[in-house]
Structure formats: C-alpha cells, structure tokens
C-alpha positions as CSV (number, residue, x, y, z in Angstrom):
1,M,0.1,0.0,0.1
2,V,1.1,3.7,-0.7
3,G,1.9,6.0,2.2
4,R,0.1,8.8,3.5
5,I,0.9,12.0,1.7
6,E,3.1,13.2,4.5
7,D,5.1,10.0,4.5
8,Y,6.9,11.1,1.3
9,A,10.4,12.9,1.0
10,L,11.5,14.6,-2.1
11,I,14.6,14.0,-4.2
12,G,15.3,15.9,-7.5
13,D,17.7,17.0,-10.2
14,L,16.3,20.5,-11.1
15,E,14.3,19.0,-14.1
16,T,12.2,16.4,-12.5
17,A,11.8,14.8,-9.0
18,A,11.0,11.7,-7.2
19,L,8.9,11.0,-4.0
20,V,10.5,8.4,-1.6
21,G,8.3,6.9,1.0
22,E,9.2,6.1,4.6
23,D,9.1,2.3,3.5
24,G,11.9,3.0,1.0
25,A,9.7,2.9,-2.0
26,I,9.8,5.5,-4.8
27,D,6.2,5.7,-5.7
28,W,6.2,8.8,-8.1
29,M,8.6,9.9,-10.7
30,C,8.0,11.7,-14.0
31,V,10.7,11.5,-16.8
32,P,12.5,13.3,-18.3
33,R,10.9,16.3,-16.8
34,F,8.2,17.4,-14.2
35,D,5.4,17.4,-16.8
36,S,6.3,14.2,-18.6
37,P,4.4,10.9,-18.0
38,A,5.4,9.1,-14.8
39,C,7.5,5.8,-14.8
40,F,6.6,5.3,-11.3
41,A,2.8,6.0,-10.6
42,A,2.0,3.7,-7.6
43,L,1.2,6.8,-5.7
44,L,-2.1,7.0,-7.7
45,G,-2.8,3.2,-7.7
46,D,-0.7,0.5,-6.3
47,E,2.8,-1.3,-7.0
48,D,1.6,-2.6,-10.3
49,N,1.5,1.1,-11.5
50,G,5.3,1.3,-11.0
51,C,7.4,1.8,-7.9
52,W,11.0,0.9,-6.7
53,R,11.5,-0.3,-3.2
54,I,14.8,-1.0,-1.4
55,A,14.5,-1.9,2.2
56,P,15.3,-4.6,4.7
57,A,13.4,-7.8,3.6
58,G,10.1,-8.0,5.4
59,A,10.5,-4.5,7.1
60,G,8.0,-1.6,7.1
61,A,8.7,2.1,7.5
62,C,12.3,3.2,8.5
63,N,13.1,4.0,12.0
64,R,14.3,7.5,11.1
65,R,15.2,9.5,8.1
66,A,16.7,13.2,7.3
67,Y,18.2,15.1,4.6
68,L,21.9,15.6,4.9
69,P,22.2,19.1,6.3
70,D,21.4,21.8,3.6
71,T,21.0,19.2,0.8
72,L,18.3,17.2,-1.1
73,V,20.2,14.1,-0.2
74,L,17.9,11.8,1.8
75,E,19.2,9.1,4.3
76,S,16.7,6.6,5.6
77,V,17.8,4.1,8.5
78,W,16.4,0.8,9.6
79,E,17.1,-0.9,12.7
80,T,16.5,-4.7,12.5
81,T,17.1,-7.6,14.8
82,G,20.1,-8.4,12.4
83,G,21.7,-5.0,12.5
84,T,21.3,-1.5,11.2
85,V,21.3,-0.3,7.6
86,R,21.2,3.1,5.9
87,V,19.9,3.9,2.4
88,T,21.0,7.1,0.8
89,D,18.8,8.5,-2.1
90,L,19.7,11.4,-4.5
91,M,19.2,12.7,-8.0
92,P,22.4,14.3,-9.1
93,P,21.8,17.7,-10.9
94,R,21.7,17.0,-14.6
95,G,24.5,16.3,-16.8
96,G,22.5,14.7,-19.5
97,Y,19.5,12.4,-18.7
98,P,17.8,11.9,-15.3
99,Q,19.2,9.2,-12.9
100,V,18.3,8.0,-9.3
101,V,21.2,6.9,-7.3
102,R,20.4,4.6,-4.1
103,R,23.3,3.5,-1.9
104,V,22.8,0.7,0.6
105,E,25.2,0.9,3.6
106,G,25.6,-1.6,6.5
107,V,26.0,0.2,9.8
108,S,26.0,-2.6,12.2
109,G,25.6,-6.5,12.1
110,R,24.3,-8.0,9.0
111,V,21.0,-7.0,7.3
112,A,19.0,-9.0,4.7
113,M,17.8,-6.5,2.0
114,R,15.5,-6.7,-1.1
115,T,15.2,-4.5,-4.1
116,D,12.1,-4.6,-6.2
117,L,11.9,-2.5,-9.3
118,R,8.7,-2.3,-11.3
119,L,8.9,0.2,-14.2
120,R,5.6,1.4,-15.7
121,F,5.9,4.0,-18.6
122,D,3.3,6.3,-19.7
123,N,1.8,7.2,-16.2
124,G,1.8,3.6,-14.8
125,R,0.1,2.0,-17.8
126,I,2.8,0.4,-20.2
127,V,4.8,-2.6,-19.1
128,P,8.2,-2.4,-20.8
129,W,10.3,-5.2,-22.4
130,T,13.0,-5.9,-19.9
131,R,16.1,-8.0,-20.3
132,T,19.4,-8.8,-18.5
133,V,22.5,-7.1,-20.1
134,D,25.0,-8.6,-17.8
135,G,25.3,-9.7,-14.2
136,R,25.1,-6.1,-12.9
137,T,22.9,-4.4,-15.7
138,V,19.3,-4.6,-16.7
139,A,17.7,-2.6,-19.5
140,A,14.0,-1.9,-20.2
141,V,12.3,-0.3,-23.2
142,A,8.9,0.6,-24.4
143,G,8.0,3.1,-27.2
144,P,10.0,6.4,-26.6
145,D,11.2,5.3,-23.1
146,S,14.2,3.3,-22.0
147,A,15.9,2.8,-18.6
148,V,18.9,1.0,-17.4
149,L,19.4,-0.4,-13.9
150,R,23.0,-0.8,-12.9
151,T,24.5,-2.1,-9.6
152,D,28.2,-2.3,-8.4
153,A,27.6,-5.7,-6.8
154,A,27.2,-9.2,-8.5
155,L,23.6,-9.9,-7.5
156,D,21.4,-12.9,-8.5
157,M,18.5,-10.7,-10.0
158,S,15.3,-12.1,-11.0
159,V,14.2,-10.2,-14.1
160,T,10.8,-10.4,-16.0
161,N,9.0,-7.7,-18.0
162,S,6.8,-6.8,-15.0
163,R,9.7,-6.6,-12.3
164,T,13.3,-6.8,-11.4
165,S,14.1,-8.0,-7.9
166,A,17.1,-9.3,-5.8
167,D,17.8,-10.4,-2.4
168,F,21.2,-9.5,-0.9
169,S,22.7,-8.5,2.4
170,V,25.1,-6.0,3.9
171,A,27.5,-6.1,6.8
172,A,28.9,-3.2,8.8
173,G,30.9,-1.1,6.5
174,E,29.7,-2.8,3.2
175,R,28.0,-0.9,0.5
176,V,25.8,-1.8,-2.5
177,T,24.9,0.9,-5.0
178,F,22.0,1.1,-7.6
179,V,21.7,3.6,-10.4
180,L,18.5,3.8,-12.4
181,R,19.1,6.1,-15.5
182,W,16.3,7.1,-18.1
183,N,17.0,8.0,-21.7
184,P,15.2,8.1,-25.0
185,S,14.8,4.7,-26.4
186,H,16.7,5.7,-29.6
187,V,19.7,6.9,-27.7
188,P,22.3,4.2,-26.6
189,A,22.8,3.9,-23.0
190,T,26.2,4.9,-21.7
191,A,28.3,3.7,-18.8
192,G,27.4,5.4,-15.5
193,P,29.8,7.7,-13.7
194,D,31.4,6.9,-10.4
195,T,28.6,7.0,-7.8
196,E,30.8,8.3,-4.9
197,R,31.7,11.2,-7.1
198,L,28.0,11.8,-7.9
199,L,27.1,11.7,-4.2
200,A,30.0,14.1,-3.3
201,G,29.1,16.4,-6.1
202,T,25.5,16.6,-5.1
203,V,26.1,17.3,-1.5
204,E,28.6,20.1,-2.6
205,F,26.1,21.6,-5.0
206,W,23.2,21.9,-2.5
207,R,25.5,23.2,0.4
208,D,27.0,25.7,-1.9
209,W,23.5,27.0,-2.9
210,A,22.0,26.9,0.6
211,G,24.9,28.9,1.9
212,K,23.9,31.9,-0.1
213,C,20.6,32.4,1.9
214,L,20.5,35.8,3.5
215,Y,17.9,35.0,6.2
216,Q,19.5,35.0,9.7
217,G,16.4,35.0,11.8
218,P,15.2,32.4,14.4
219,W,13.9,29.9,11.8
220,R,16.8,29.7,9.5
221,D,16.8,26.0,9.3
222,V,13.1,26.1,8.3
223,V,13.5,28.8,5.7
224,V,16.6,27.1,4.1
225,R,14.6,23.8,3.8
226,S,11.7,25.5,2.1
227,L,14.2,27.4,-0.3
228,I,15.8,24.1,-1.2
229,T,12.3,22.7,-1.8
230,L,11.6,25.6,-4.1
231,K,14.8,25.3,-5.9
232,A,14.0,21.7,-6.4
233,L,10.8,22.6,-8.1
234,T,12.7,24.8,-10.6
235,Y,13.1,23.5,-14.1
236,E,16.6,24.7,-14.7
237,P,16.6,24.9,-18.5
238,T,14.0,27.6,-18.5
239,G,13.8,29.1,-15.1
240,G,10.1,28.0,-14.7
241,I,8.9,26.7,-11.3
242,V,6.2,24.1,-10.9
243,A,3.5,24.3,-8.5
244,A,4.2,20.8,-7.2
245,V,5.7,17.6,-8.6
246,T,2.6,15.5,-8.3
247,S,-0.9,15.2,-10.0
248,S,-4.2,14.2,-8.5
249,L,-3.4,14.0,-4.9
250,P,-6.8,14.8,-3.4
251,E,-7.9,17.9,-1.5
252,C,-10.5,15.6,0.0
253,L,-9.9,11.8,0.5
254,G,-12.1,9.9,-1.9
255,G,-13.4,13.1,-3.6
256,E,-13.1,14.7,-7.0
257,R,-10.9,17.7,-6.2
258,N,-7.8,16.2,-7.8
259,W,-5.7,18.4,-10.0
260,D,-2.4,18.2,-11.9
261,Y,0.0,20.7,-10.5
262,R,3.1,19.9,-12.5
263,F,3.0,23.3,-14.2
264,C,4.0,26.9,-13.8
265,W,1.3,29.3,-12.5
266,L,1.6,33.1,-13.2
267,R,-0.1,33.8,-9.8
268,D,2.7,32.3,-8.1
269,S,5.3,34.5,-9.8
270,T,5.1,37.5,-7.6
271,F,5.3,35.5,-4.4
272,T,8.1,33.4,-5.8
273,L,10.2,36.1,-7.3
274,S,9.9,38.3,-4.1
275,C,10.8,35.2,-1.9
276,L,13.8,34.5,-4.0
277,L,15.1,38.0,-4.2
278,R,14.9,38.8,-0.5
279,S,16.5,35.4,0.3
280,G,19.6,36.3,-1.8
281,Y,18.8,34.3,-5.0
282,R,19.1,36.9,-7.7
283,E,20.0,34.4,-10.3
284,E,16.9,32.2,-9.9
285,A,14.7,35.4,-9.6
286,V,16.0,36.7,-13.1
287,A,15.5,33.1,-14.7
288,W,12.0,33.1,-13.4
289,K,11.4,36.5,-14.7
290,D,12.7,35.6,-18.1
291,W,10.6,32.5,-18.2
292,L,7.5,34.7,-17.4
293,V,8.2,37.1,-20.0
294,R,8.7,34.4,-22.7
295,A,5.8,32.4,-21.5
296,V,3.3,35.4,-21.7
297,A,4.4,36.8,-25.0
298,G,1.9,37.2,-27.6
299,E,-1.6,38.6,-27.7
300,P,-2.7,39.9,-24.3
301,S,-6.1,38.2,-24.8
302,D,-4.3,34.9,-24.9
303,L,-2.8,35.2,-21.5
304,Q,-3.1,31.9,-19.6
305,P,-3.1,31.4,-15.8
306,L,-0.6,28.7,-16.2
307,Y,2.0,27.2,-18.6
308,G,4.3,24.3,-19.0
309,V,7.8,24.2,-17.8
310,A,9.1,25.2,-21.3
311,G,6.3,27.8,-21.7
312,Q,4.0,25.5,-23.7
313,R,0.3,26.4,-23.7
314,R,-1.5,23.3,-24.6
315,L,-2.1,21.5,-21.3
316,V,-5.2,19.5,-22.2
317,E,-6.9,17.9,-19.1
318,T,-7.4,14.2,-19.6
319,I,-8.5,11.5,-17.2
320,A,-6.5,8.3,-16.6
321,P,-9.2,5.4,-16.1
322,W,-6.4,2.8,-15.6
323,L,-5.3,4.4,-12.3
324,P,-7.6,3.9,-9.2
325,G,-6.6,7.1,-7.6
326,Y,-5.0,7.9,-4.3
327,E,-7.1,6.2,-1.6
328,G,-9.8,5.7,-4.3
329,S,-9.9,9.5,-5.1
330,L,-11.2,9.9,-8.6
331,P,-10.8,11.0,-11.3
332,V,-7.1,10.9,-11.8
333,R,-6.2,13.9,-14.1
334,F,-3.3,14.9,-16.2
335,G,-3.2,18.3,-17.6
336,N,-5.4,21.1,-16.2
337,A,-8.4,22.7,-17.6
338,A,-7.9,25.9,-15.7
339,V,-5.3,26.7,-18.5
340,G,-8.5,27.9,-20.6
341,Q,-10.1,30.0,-17.8
342,L,-10.4,33.8,-17.7
343,Q,-8.6,34.9,-14.6
344,L,-8.3,38.6,-14.7
345,D,-6.1,38.7,-11.6
346,V,-3.1,37.2,-13.5
347,Y,-2.6,40.5,-15.4
348,G,-1.9,42.1,-12.0
349,E,0.4,39.1,-10.9
350,V,2.4,39.7,-14.1
351,L,2.8,43.5,-13.9
352,N,3.5,43.2,-10.1
353,T,6.3,40.7,-10.8
354,I,8.0,42.8,-13.4
355,Y,7.7,45.9,-11.2
356,S,9.3,43.9,-8.3
357,A,12.1,42.9,-10.6
358,L,12.6,46.4,-11.7
359,R,12.8,47.7,-8.2
360,A,15.4,44.8,-7.5
361,G,17.6,46.4,-10.3
362,V,16.8,43.6,-12.9
363,A,17.0,45.3,-16.4
364,I,13.8,45.7,-18.3
365,D,14.1,45.9,-22.1
366,V,11.9,47.5,-24.7
367,Q,10.1,44.3,-25.5
368,V,8.9,44.2,-21.9
369,W,7.7,47.7,-21.9
370,R,5.6,46.8,-25.0
371,L,4.3,43.8,-23.3
372,I,3.3,46.1,-20.2
373,A,1.5,48.4,-22.7
374,S,-0.4,45.8,-24.4
375,F,-1.6,44.0,-21.2
376,M,-2.9,47.4,-19.9
377,E,-4.6,48.1,-23.2
378,Y,-6.4,44.7,-22.8
379,L,-7.2,45.2,-19.0
380,E,-8.5,48.7,-19.4
381,K,-11.4,47.1,-21.7
382,H,-12.0,43.8,-19.6
383,W,-11.4,44.6,-15.9
384,R,-15.1,44.9,-15.4
385,E,-16.0,41.4,-16.6
386,P,-16.6,38.5,-14.3
387,D,-14.0,35.7,-14.2
388,A,-12.9,32.3,-12.5
389,G,-11.0,34.1,-10.0
390,L,-7.9,33.3,-7.7
391,W,-9.2,29.9,-6.8
392,E,-10.0,28.8,-10.5
393,V,-13.6,27.9,-9.7
394,R,-15.4,25.6,-12.0
395,G,-18.8,27.1,-11.2
396,P,-20.2,30.4,-12.7
397,Q,-18.0,33.2,-13.4
398,R,-18.4,36.2,-10.9
399,H,-17.1,39.6,-10.1
400,F,-14.4,38.3,-7.5
401,V,-13.1,41.0,-5.4
402,H,-9.6,39.7,-5.5
403,S,-9.6,39.9,-9.3
404,K,-10.7,43.6,-9.2
405,I,-8.1,44.4,-6.6
406,M,-5.4,42.7,-8.8
407,S,-6.5,44.8,-11.8
408,W,-6.0,47.8,-9.4
409,V,-2.5,46.4,-8.8
410,A,-1.9,46.1,-12.5
411,A,-2.9,49.8,-13.1
412,D,-0.8,50.9,-10.1
413,R,2.3,49.1,-11.0
414,A,2.0,50.1,-14.7
415,L,1.7,53.8,-13.6
416,R,4.7,53.5,-11.4
417,M,6.8,52.0,-14.3
418,A,5.5,54.5,-16.7
419,R,7.3,57.2,-14.5
420,V,10.5,55.3,-15.2
421,A,9.8,54.9,-18.8
422,G,8.4,58.4,-19.4
423,L,5.1,57.0,-20.8
424,R,3.2,60.1,-19.6
425,G,0.1,59.9,-22.0
426,S,-0.5,56.3,-20.9
427,A,0.1,57.2,-17.3
428,E,-2.9,59.5,-17.2
429,R,-5.3,56.8,-18.4
430,W,-3.7,54.3,-16.0
431,R,-4.2,56.8,-13.2
432,A,-7.8,57.2,-14.0
433,M,-8.2,53.4,-14.3
434,R,-6.6,52.9,-10.9
435,Q,-9.0,55.4,-9.3
436,E,-12.1,53.9,-10.9
437,I,-11.3,50.4,-9.9
438,R,-10.6,51.4,-6.3
439,K,-13.9,53.1,-6.1
440,D,-15.6,50.2,-7.7
441,V,-14.1,47.8,-5.0
442,L,-14.9,49.9,-2.2
443,R,-18.5,50.3,-3.5
444,H,-19.3,46.7,-4.3
445,G,-16.7,44.5,-2.5
446,W,-17.1,46.1,0.9
447,D,-20.0,45.0,3.2
448,E,-20.7,47.6,5.7
449,E,-23.0,45.5,7.8
450,Q,-20.3,42.6,8.3
451,G,-17.5,45.3,8.3
452,C,-15.4,43.3,5.8
453,F,-14.4,42.7,2.2
454,V,-16.5,39.8,0.6
455,Q,-15.6,37.1,-1.8
456,Y,-17.4,38.6,-4.8
457,Y,-19.8,41.3,-5.6
458,G,-23.3,40.7,-4.1
459,S,-22.0,38.0,-1.8
460,R,-21.7,37.8,2.0
461,R,-19.0,35.1,1.9
462,I,-15.5,35.7,3.4
463,D,-12.5,34.8,1.4
464,A,-9.0,34.5,2.7
465,S,-7.4,36.4,-0.3
466,A,-8.5,39.5,1.4
467,L,-5.7,39.0,3.7
468,L,-3.3,40.0,1.0
469,L,-4.6,43.5,0.9
470,P,-1.7,45.2,3.0
471,R,0.9,43.2,1.0
472,L,-0.6,44.4,-2.3
473,G,-0.7,48.0,-1.0
474,F,-4.4,48.3,-1.6
475,L,-4.8,49.4,2.2
476,P,-2.4,50.5,4.8
477,P,-2.0,48.5,7.9
478,G,-3.9,51.0,10.0
479,D,-6.9,51.1,7.9
480,R,-10.2,50.1,9.7
481,R,-11.5,48.1,6.8
482,L,-8.4,45.9,6.8
483,H,-8.9,45.4,10.5
484,G,-12.4,44.5,10.1
485,T,-11.6,42.0,7.3
486,L,-8.9,40.4,9.4
487,E,-11.4,39.9,12.2
488,A,-14.0,38.5,9.7
489,A,-11.3,36.0,8.5
490,R,-11.4,34.3,11.8
491,R,-14.7,32.8,10.8
492,L,-12.6,30.7,8.2
493,D,-10.9,29.1,11.2
494,H,-11.0,25.3,11.3
495,H,-9.4,23.8,14.4
496,G,-6.8,26.5,14.4
497,F,-6.1,26.8,10.5
498,L,-7.8,28.7,7.8
499,R,-9.9,27.6,4.9
500,R,-9.8,29.5,1.6
501,Y,-13.5,30.4,2.0
502,A,-16.5,29.0,3.9
503,D,-19.2,26.5,3.2
504,T,-17.5,24.0,0.9
505,G,-19.7,21.2,-0.4
506,D,-20.3,17.7,0.6
507,T,-20.7,14.4,-1.4
508,D,-24.3,15.1,-2.1
509,R,-24.5,18.7,-3.3
510,V,-22.3,21.0,-5.5
511,H,-20.7,23.8,-4.0
512,A,-22.3,27.1,-4.9
513,V,-19.1,28.8,-5.8
514,D,-16.6,26.3,-7.1
515,G,-19.0,23.9,-8.7
516,L,-17.5,20.9,-7.1
517,Y,-18.8,18.1,-4.8
518,G,-17.0,17.3,-1.6
519,D,-15.2,19.2,1.2
520,E,-11.6,20.1,1.4
521,G,-8.9,20.6,4.0
522,T,-7.6,24.0,5.3
523,F,-5.3,25.8,2.9
524,L,-1.9,26.3,4.5
525,A,-0.8,29.4,2.5
526,C,-4.1,31.0,3.8
527,S,-3.1,30.3,7.4
528,L,0.2,31.9,6.5
529,W,-1.3,34.8,4.9
530,F,-3.2,35.3,8.1
531,A,0.0,35.2,10.3
532,D,1.5,37.8,7.8
533,C,-1.5,40.0,8.2
534,L,-1.5,39.7,11.9
535,A,2.0,40.7,12.1
536,V,1.6,43.8,10.0
537,T,-1.3,45.1,11.8
538,G,0.4,45.0,15.2
539,H,-0.5,41.4,16.5
540,R,2.9,40.0,16.1
541,D,2.6,37.4,18.9
542,E,-0.5,35.9,17.5
543,G,0.9,35.9,14.0
544,R,3.9,33.9,15.4
545,E,1.6,31.5,17.0
546,M,-0.2,30.9,13.8
547,F,3.1,30.5,11.9
548,E,4.5,28.0,14.3
549,R,1.2,26.1,14.2
550,V,1.9,25.6,10.4
551,L,5.5,24.6,11.1
552,D,4.2,21.8,13.4
553,V,2.4,20.1,10.5
554,R,5.4,19.8,8.2
555,N,6.3,16.3,7.8
556,D,9.4,14.7,9.3
557,V,11.8,16.2,6.5
558,G,10.1,19.6,6.5
559,L,7.8,19.4,3.5
560,L,4.3,20.9,3.2
561,S,1.5,19.8,0.8
562,E,-1.3,22.2,-0.3
563,E,-3.6,21.5,2.6
564,W,-4.1,20.2,6.0
565,D,-6.9,18.3,7.6
566,P,-6.9,19.2,11.3
567,V,-9.4,16.6,12.2
568,S,-7.8,13.5,10.7
569,R,-4.4,15.2,11.1
570,R,-3.3,14.5,7.6
571,Q,-1.8,16.4,4.7
572,L,-3.8,16.8,1.7
573,G,-3.3,17.9,-2.0
574,N,-0.3,17.9,-4.2
575,L,3.2,17.6,-2.7
576,P,5.5,19.5,-2.1
577,Q,3.4,22.7,-2.7
578,A,5.4,25.6,-3.9
579,F,2.7,28.1,-2.7
580,S,2.9,26.8,0.9
581,H,6.7,27.0,1.0
582,V,6.8,30.5,-0.6
583,A,4.2,31.7,2.0
584,L,6.3,30.1,4.8
585,V,9.4,31.9,3.9
586,N,7.7,35.2,3.3
587,T,6.0,35.0,6.6
588,A,9.3,34.0,8.4
589,F,10.9,37.2,7.0
590,A,7.7,39.2,8.0
591,L,7.7,38.0,11.5
592,H,11.4,38.5,11.9
593,G,11.5,41.9,10.6
594,T,8.1,43.3,11.6
595,R,7.7,46.8,13.0
596,T,4.1,47.8,13.6
597,G,3.0,49.9,10.5
598,S,6.2,49.6,8.7
599,R,5.7,46.6,6.4
600,S,3.1,47.5,3.7
601,G,2.3,50.2,1.3
602,N,3.2,51.1,-2.2
603,G,6.6,51.4,-3.6
604,D,7.1,55.1,-3.2
605,G,6.3,55.0,0.5
606,R,2.7,56.0,0.1
607,H,-0.3,53.8,1.0
608,A,-3.2,53.3,-1.5
609,D,-5.1,56.1,0.2
610,G,-2.2,58.7,-0.1
611,S,-0.9,58.6,3.5
612,R,2.9,58.3,4.1
613,A,4.3,55.0,5.1
614,A,7.2,54.5,7.4
615,R,10.4,55.0,5.5
616,S,12.0,51.8,6.8
617,G,9.1,49.8,5.4
618,S,8.4,51.6,2.1
619,R,10.0,48.7,0.0
620,A,8.8,45.8,2.1
621,W,5.7,45.0,0.1
622,V,7.7,44.3,-3.1
623,A,10.3,42.2,-1.1
624,R,7.7,39.6,-0.2
C-alpha cells in the first residue's frame, strides 16, 4: 500500500523529481521532466502502476530519516534484529538524462535486503520489455522510453518484464549501490559515472546553494529547507517553477478535487520572485522573470493562468481510467483545464512581478515595456468582466473582489513603471483606471454590515485572499477596513487553521461557488497569510503562534503539501506545494523584521489612500 501524503520525501535534479516513502519505495517519478508521463505511478494506484523499493526484507517504515544538512540528499535508517542499515537516495543535478542513485550501507551487524523495481511507462500504464544485459545491468524499453538499472555488486537478480528483484545482504562497512538512468529509447545507454563522485558532487552543489541564503532569523533551518524545496521545483533549463511535482493528490480523500499541479502558475510569480530576491537568490529570480516574459509573449487576450515548464500552452486535461486514484480519489487527471479559464487577476500578478524585478535592479528591455502596454490596453477594456478568480472555480464566473484588486494592482504598477519609462500619455489613463477600480471595489466589494470585504460582488461570503490587501498596497495596515476584514477572516478558522472560503460542499451537493462536490482541508498558504496580516497590523505574537502552528504540521523532513486536515491530522493535496513553501518563507521574513505599521504600502512609501508609510518599510511589500 502507498503511504500517507506526508510519508514522502523529495529528491530531484532540477528538471524532474521523485517521491520516496518511509518504507523505502519510490512511488512517483516523471521522466524526463516534471510534466512528462510518470514511470512510477504507484502513488495514484498500487505497486503494479510502478515503484522501486529498497528496504530490509520484510521491513516496514524506516526508524528514522533526514536530509543531509542543507542538501536534497535523503538518508533513511532501519534498525532490525540483524543490525542497522542506511539507504541514501539522491538525484544528481543533470549532466544529461535523469538518474536516481540509491546507496545501501551496512552500519552494524548484517541485514538482509531486498530491491524490487517495477517500471511502468506512460503514467503507470505500459509494462516495458526488460532484459538482462550482464550480471550487473538490466535494461527496459517501451516506445520512446528506455531505462537502465546498474549495480556495483554481483547480485542474483530475477528479471521479468513486470519486475526486477534481488535479495542480498550488507554487513557493517559494506556498500551496494544502484543507479537507475532514463534515456530516450533511440539513444544508446552509456556507462554510468562513479557513484561516490555523484554523491559528493550533489552534496557540494546543494550546500553551496543553501549557503547563499540571506535570512538570519530564528527559523533559519526552516527557511533554508523551504528554499531548497523551491529550488528543487525549478526547471533549470527555462527558469520555470512548478506548483508541485505530483498530480491528482486529493484535497478531499475519496473526492473529485484532484488536480495536476506539475505546471507553472503566473499567480505564483510575484510571491516566488519576491521570496527568492529577499533570500539572496537573484540568479533564480532573473531566470524566473525571463521564463515569465517568454511564456506570456503574444496577444494579451491569450494570456493563460498557467503554462508548461518550457512555456508551452496546450495542457489539455485528460482522465487516466487505468489508475484507481490515491485512496480511491477519482478521477485521476493529467493536464489542467484551468489553462483555458479567464482569470483577470493574473494580469496584476504579471505586472507586479515585472515591477518587483525592476525595483530589485533587474533590467527591463523595450520588448517588456511593449508587453506592459499591451496588457494594460487589454485590461482597460476587460477589468469589469466576471472571471474564474484566484481559486480557479469551475462554477459560474463572478466579479471576484480579489480579481478587481489585482486589476487595481496592474494599473498601480504600470503607472509606477510609466514614470521610469516616461510614458506620460499612458500614465494619465492608467491613473484614472486605478481610481475607478478602487472606487468600484470599495462600493461593491465592501460589506458595511459585516465590516469586511467579501468574496465577490453581491456576496456575503468571506475569502482568505482579502488577507493579501496590505501586502498588495491596496490598504495601509492601520485602515479600519483591513482590521475588520482580518477579524472576519477568523470565521474561516477550522481547528486553528484557515480555509480558503467558507461552506465547501459535501458528497451530495455541488458547492455554490466552485462547482465541485466534496469538502476540502484548510489551505496552508491562507493560514500563513493570516499570520502575515496579523504581524503587519500589530498582532505579532498571535501571528507567530499561527506561523509555528503551520510549522508543526510539516512532515518529518520539512515538507508541506497544499492543505491540512486538522481533524484526521493529515496533509492533503499535491506535494510539495510551492505556494505553501513560498508563503512560509515570506512569513518568516515578515515576523522576523516586523515593526508595527512599517511593512506595507506602495513602492514610493505612500499607501493606497495617499498617506505616508514609514520610510523603513516603504519597500517591504515588493520584497515579499
């Protein structure tokens, strides 16, 4: 049986990744990149859908595991009656095609071990033709995919098309290493490099990278682990960052809220870019900005909420009927239909990202200025329309307040950049647009009776996205409407964590807003936004309490998925979730550096209402 979502650790090579369970099984890996079909898909089914386990014979979960400090190299330790054994798992940063290195090392006594490899190409569907090449090499091929398993020990391997297995043992000081390498089936396999060199080089790479982190606050280890996770979600050839490495892990066990997150969302760009810049990772931030500009190039009316890691646009959502789903959660989806939705907030996200990069000293060329102008021309005509909103609802389009505010953000950032570029004629139009949107939001998005902003025009629902108001500069920290909205957000509390919005559905009815059946867990990023908002409005201790509550639900190796079920005490949704880890890093910075009233506002030190921000915090919102 596959593990709980929180039972998995991540290894990766900056182009794809694998999930390793506490039982030593790799139950998920896509090759050759994040958004490719999986060759191990047991996570969404069972072992017959592909997995690779190395563990003591007859053993269950390991006794303990951890990453080597400041790396993405995983060590799992089993203590058995015969002795103690350590398995080290890693994926070296690319020098060609993806490979997984698994080293078994005897620590004490002698331990009987077993390796069981079941390759299934095309998302767990195709059993490859497998053959023994020599006593230490096994090759498998099916269509465009090929894989070679090599070991440095002479093992008596049992090889069939469906599985490759071997029993062996290690005594104290003995090592047996396995390397699984994927390559296109038309490319001849090459001899593998020295595994000890691969291990040493991988450790050095990650420690050098982690050493650049600028955060020196009380949660440094936590922040570094989240930054390493974000780096692992980066597709290095293009600079894109995927939302997660998995598809169809459920937001409700047994339900239909199962989505493919192996793509790059524009919405995440502002948060991610700011997180990287303030943490000292300018190179990654520039690469992410460059990916963004390439991906969105074209007609502004064709802007998509998400793109593939290479910037590709066609991400057609399909169903995989051969996969039974994680704990029976159906359907299993590959691709994401949200790619075709109208989500007006992404225009604000793009312009906010470009502005943040500009303020950080990143050069903006003439093509980007033209892109800004074209986006604003489109948004000027369409910001009044209903859309699918931040949460990508599959119900009716509405006038979501967050989408309107992000349209305001687009006008505000474009106006500020126009001053730099000398676009005075356009600036007047954008200033008028900014004022009009602000009046519209305050008229239709504010509920005076409840004393808070609502989810969409005409609604009385509360939405956690309103907690982003001070970060976006729409309201200063001292504004009564922000404080009222913060208090109203407490109604989203579910056993100490925040939901995205209230009144999710059940198995017998469709939710009125998102158009889906079933409940969902609390959204971890929203809980962190709440902590952030508490900090900037003078409730730092309560914000810290919420932040540390989220830290407590990370798994044993520091990973967060998208959601948390505080009743069953389980992580839910795709893993690891970039949005959760970005929010964690940003909140750590906010709590460490918070001075009441100094961490929000617009880039020139003025708040949205024209009041002057504290000088020390006038840049803070663009550094988040």
